[in-house]
Phi, psi and omega in degrees: 000132181279136180280131181276133177282143179248128178267110183295348179267002181286117181296339179296335178299320179289322178297316178298318180298322181287340187240003179274138178262147177296124187282340184199175176090193184303325183250031179305132179090347178283146170296138181305320183292349178260000179296141179294144180304317180300330177293320178291323177295318178300315179298320180297318179292321181286324185114123179293149178294161178284160175090194186299317180300317179298319178294321179294317180295321178295317178296318179296322176302313180296318179299313182291320181295335180260010176067033184250016182302328181300340178289335182274332186307313181290349182271351181289126179278133183276000000 
């Protein structure tokens, strides 16, 4: 299987981040952008999962730590 390259400048990445739901765990079904900050800090200490979900959680951690969560709110699809 060929590995897909990810363009970090692709605005669709933020749209996906704002609309992806947590697939499992304590916050299963929650939008990633609504996950509590302490949960993301815990994941960072534990180690983010591999793959797309891990990259999304790591990006969300950085967004929340820098107070930029408000940038995702208008991207949430109703």
